[in-house]
C-alpha positions as CSV (number, residue, x, y, z in Angstrom):
1,M,21.9,10.7,224.1
2,L,22.0,13.9,226.3
3,S,21.6,11.8,229.5
4,G,24.7,9.8,228.3
5,F,26.6,13.0,228.0
6,A,26.0,13.8,231.7
7,D,27.3,10.4,232.7
8,L,30.6,10.7,230.9
9,E,33.7,10.2,233.1
10,L,36.2,13.1,233.1
11,P,39.0,11.1,231.4
12,A,36.7,10.2,228.5
13,L,35.5,13.8,228.2
14,A,39.0,15.1,228.3
15,R,40.1,12.7,225.6
16,A,37.1,13.7,223.4
17,L,37.9,17.4,223.8
18,R,41.6,16.8,223.0
19,R,40.6,14.8,219.9
20,T,38.2,17.6,218.9
21,V,40.9,20.3,219.1
22,I,43.5,18.2,217.2
23,S,41.1,17.1,214.5
24,A,39.8,20.6,214.1
25,L,43.3,21.9,213.7
26,I,44.0,19.2,211.1
27,V,40.8,19.7,209.1
28,G,41.1,23.5,209.4
29,A,44.7,23.3,208.0
30,V,43.4,21.2,205.1
31,G,40.7,23.8,204.5
32,V,43.2,26.6,204.6
33,V,45.4,24.8,202.0
34,A,42.4,24.1,199.8
35,A,41.4,27.8,199.9
36,L,44.9,28.9,199.1
37,V,45.0,26.5,196.1
38,L,41.8,28.1,194.9
39,S,43.5,31.5,195.4
40,A,41.0,32.6,198.1
41,S,43.5,34.0,200.6
42,F,40.9,35.8,202.7
43,L,38.8,32.7,202.9
44,A,41.9,30.7,204.1
45,L,42.7,33.4,206.7
46,G,39.0,33.3,207.9
47,I,39.0,29.5,208.2
48,G,42.1,29.6,210.4
49,F,40.7,32.4,212.4
50,G,37.4,30.6,212.9
51,V,39.0,27.4,214.1
52,A,41.3,29.5,216.4
53,M,38.3,31.3,217.9
54,A,36.5,28.1,218.5
55,V,39.5,26.6,220.3
56,V,40.0,29.7,222.4
57,N,36.3,29.6,223.3
58,L,36.7,26.0,224.5
59,R,39.6,27.0,226.6
60,F,37.7,29.9,228.2
61,L,34.8,27.5,228.8
62,D,37.2,25.0,230.5
63,S,38.8,27.7,232.7
64,G,35.4,29.2,233.5
65,V,34.0,25.9,234.7
66,S,37.1,25.2,236.8
67,K,36.9,28.6,238.5
68,V,33.3,28.1,239.7
69,E,33.3,27.6,243.4
70,T,31.6,24.4,244.5
71,R,32.7,24.2,248.1
72,G,30.0,23.2,250.6
73,E,26.3,23.6,249.8
74,T,26.1,24.9,246.2
75,N,22.9,26.0,244.5
76,K,22.8,24.5,241.0
77,K,20.7,27.3,239.7
78,V,23.4,29.9,240.7
79,V,26.1,27.8,239.0
80,R,24.0,27.4,235.9
81,R,23.3,31.1,235.8
82,I,27.0,32.0,236.2
83,L,28.1,29.6,233.5
84,G,25.2,30.5,231.2
85,T,25.9,34.3,231.5
86,R,29.6,33.7,230.7
87,T,28.8,31.4,227.8
88,A,26.2,33.9,226.3
89,T,28.7,36.7,226.6
90,R,31.4,34.7,224.8
91,L,29.0,33.7,222.1
92,A,27.8,37.3,221.7
93,I,31.4,38.5,221.3
94,I,32.1,35.7,218.7
95,T,28.9,36.6,216.8
96,A,29.8,40.3,216.8
97,I,33.3,39.6,215.5
98,V,31.9,37.3,212.7
99,I,29.3,39.9,211.7
100,G,31.9,42.6,211.7
101,L,34.2,40.5,209.5
102,L,31.3,39.8,207.1
103,V,30.6,43.5,206.8
104,V,34.2,44.5,206.4
105,K,35.4,41.7,204.1
106,G,32.9,39.1,203.0
107,P,35.2,36.2,202.2
108,L,37.0,36.7,205.5
109,G,33.7,36.5,207.4
110,I,32.5,33.4,205.5
111,G,35.8,31.7,206.1
112,T,35.5,32.4,209.8
113,V,32.0,30.9,209.9
114,I,33.4,27.8,208.0
115,G,36.1,27.5,210.7
116,L,33.6,27.7,213.5
117,V,31.4,25.1,211.8
118,I,34.3,22.8,211.3
119,F,35.0,22.9,215.0
120,Q,31.4,22.4,216.0
121,L,30.8,19.4,213.7
122,L,33.9,17.7,214.9
123,F,32.9,18.5,218.5
124,V,29.5,16.8,218.0
125,M,31.1,13.8,216.3
126,N,33.7,13.3,219.0
127,M,31.2,13.7,221.8
128,A,28.9,11.1,220.1
129,R,31.8,8.8,219.7
130,A,32.8,9.2,223.4
131,I,29.3,8.5,224.6
132,M,28.9,5.4,222.3
133,S,32.3,4.0,223.2
134,T,31.7,4.2,226.9
135,G,28.4,2.3,226.5
136,V,26.4,4.9,228.3
137,S,22.8,4.9,227.2
């Protein structure tokens, strides 16, 4: 399945990412409404914040990949190191924010984790769908 991911065409990948963002916003909104119905306002706020952080992380990843210079002879190790360092930094920042929210206000932190999980599950589902629909093995 991972080899199929590398063979995805850019339009298929862009569609899958767009579908992921839209579906995460919809499912996140449903989660926010459900939390508000249960009178868990901090949980609702956290879910919205988690989905928003995941979308912002995806946008930073997208802009970071597009900024990597690939003119001429490019060493793939260097590119991987640059992208890996940027990704690790973003994930460390997100982790620190979530831990801080868990310490300050538990339901807010748990809601943020739920929002991040919603996005990641939808991301995996949309990528699997994109791979299977293109017939890449």
